[in-house]
N, C-alpha and C positions, 0 to 999 in steps of 0.2 A: 452458602450463597443461595439466594432465592431464585425463583423462576423468571423474574423480570430481567431481561438482558441489561437494561440500563442500570438497575440496582446491582446486579452481579458485577458488571464492569466498574461501576463506581467503587464498590468495595475493594475490588482487586487493585485499581489504580490508586486508591487512597493509601494503600500500604506498600506500593511498589517503589522501587528505586529506578531512576533514569539510567538506562544502559547505553552503551556505545552503539552507533549506527551499524546496521548489518553491512558487512564488507561488500555484499552484492550491490547495494545502493552506491557505494563509493566507486565500485568498478563501473557501474552504469554511467556515471557522470564524469569519470576521469577524462580530461581533455575536452569536455563539452562546455561550450560557453553557457553561462547561467542565463536562465529565462524564467518562465512561469512554470511552477510545479504544483501538482495536486498530490497530497499525501493522504491516502484513503485508509481509514481505521488507524489514525495516527497514534492513538494511545497517549503516552506522556510526551511524545514529540521528538523522539531521538532522531528520526529521519528528517523531520521538518527543521529542527535546529541545525543539523549538519548541513543541509542544503542552504539554509539562510546564511550560515557562516561562510559559505562559499559564494555568496552573492545572488542566490536564487530568491525570487519572490514566491512564497509558498502559501498555498491555501491548504489548510489541514482540517480534516473532518473526522469526528468520532462520535459514537453514541453516548459516551460518558461525559456529563458535565464536569465531573471531578477531574478527569484527564485533561479536558480542554482548558479548565481554569489553571491547572498545574502547568500546562504548556505555556499559557499566556504569561504566567508569573516567571517562569524560567526564561522565556524569550526577553521579557523586560529586564531581568537580572543580567542577561548577557548583552544587552543593548541591541537586540534583534527584533524588538516588537514591531517596528515598521516594516519588516520583511515577512512577517508571518500573520496571516489572517486565519484564526482558528474558530471553528464553529461546531456546534452540536448538530449532528445529522444522524438519524436512524437509518443506517445503510441497509438494514434488513427489512425495512417497512415495504409494504406492497408497492408504493409509489416512489421508492427511493430514487430511481433514475430521474424523476421529475424535479427533485430537490437538490441534485448535484450542482455544485458551483459551475457557472458557465465557463466554457473553454474559449478558445483552444489553449491547451497546455503544451509546453515543450517536453514535459516529463510527467507521467502518471506513475506513482509508486503505490503498489498494492502488495504489502509485505505481511504475510501470515494472516491473511483474511480471505477466506474462500467466498468469492462473490459471483457465483455463476449467473444469477439473474441480472446483475449490474454490468457484466462483462461487455455487452455491446455498447452501452452508454459510455463506459469508461474508454473503450477503444475510439469511439466517436469524438471524445473530448481531446484526443491527441492530435495536434496539428501535423500536416505532412512534414516529414523530416524529424518529427519528435519521436520520443521513445517511451516505451512502457517497461518498467522493471517490476517483476513480481516473483514471489516465492510463497509456497504453500506446502503443508505437510501432505505426504502421500500415504494412502492406506497401506498397511503392512501386507506382504504377500499372503494370499489366502483370504484376506478381508475384502469386502466390497467397499468401493468408495462411498462416502457419506457426506453429510453436510459440511464437515470441517476437514475432511481428508479426501484428496482427489485421486484419480487414477493416474498412473504414469503416463506422461504425454498430454494430459488434459489441459495444462496451462498453455502450451504452445500450439495445440491443434487449431483453436479458433483464429489465432494470429496467422498461422500458415494459410488457413482457408481464405483469409482476407488479403493474402499476398504480401504480408509484412516480411521484412528481412529479419531473420532470427540471428542475433549476434551471439546469444548464449542459450543453451537448452541442456541442462544437466541435472542429474540426481546427486545429492551429496548427503553424507551422514550428518544428522542433527540430533536434537533432543526435543521432546514434547512432554511437558509435565514430568520432568526428571527421568524420562525413559528414552532409550535410543529410538530414533525415528528417521525416516528418509524425507528429504526436503527437495522438492522440485524448484529449480531456479531458472527464470527466463528473462532475457533482455531482448527486446525487439524494436525495430525502427519502422515507422509508418512511411512507406514510400509515397511520392506524389501520385495522386490518382487512386491510391488504394482505399477501399472502403474501411 
């Protein structure tokens, strides 16, 4: 795969199969009335499709035009096209926060995309009483956190600092590129008046 992120992700998504939604997302919305959701770095749309099937109106964004087109086609095939608005957005661009879809959202899902520069804008996009669900790989013990692997506790720290109610903050065993890996999982609710 080349150095251009869009081309790299296009190649990956052209050959990928649609997987089941992450159980963390289903846990985050269990018993929650459907509303507006933002699926960040949606890929082929496994989370957007699951939310739309449960009655959510979903805005899904990804850098890959191939992924977005495949999501649109699958949404149409499932009769969910009216519930999903999918768009190509380069989330790692310098001005990505300025091109995020306008909120507020009842749910922001950021699953397996480390988005440190976008984090404040994503938090601001959640309405009071709304929630964020996020998961990311954690750097292995002895390794320093880097662009795609966070430090333990790094996902929940900015939410705690903003006064959000943390519903779930845990490390679980996972896999990354066919190797064992730790995954941080966080579900948090924005209380009224919290930044």
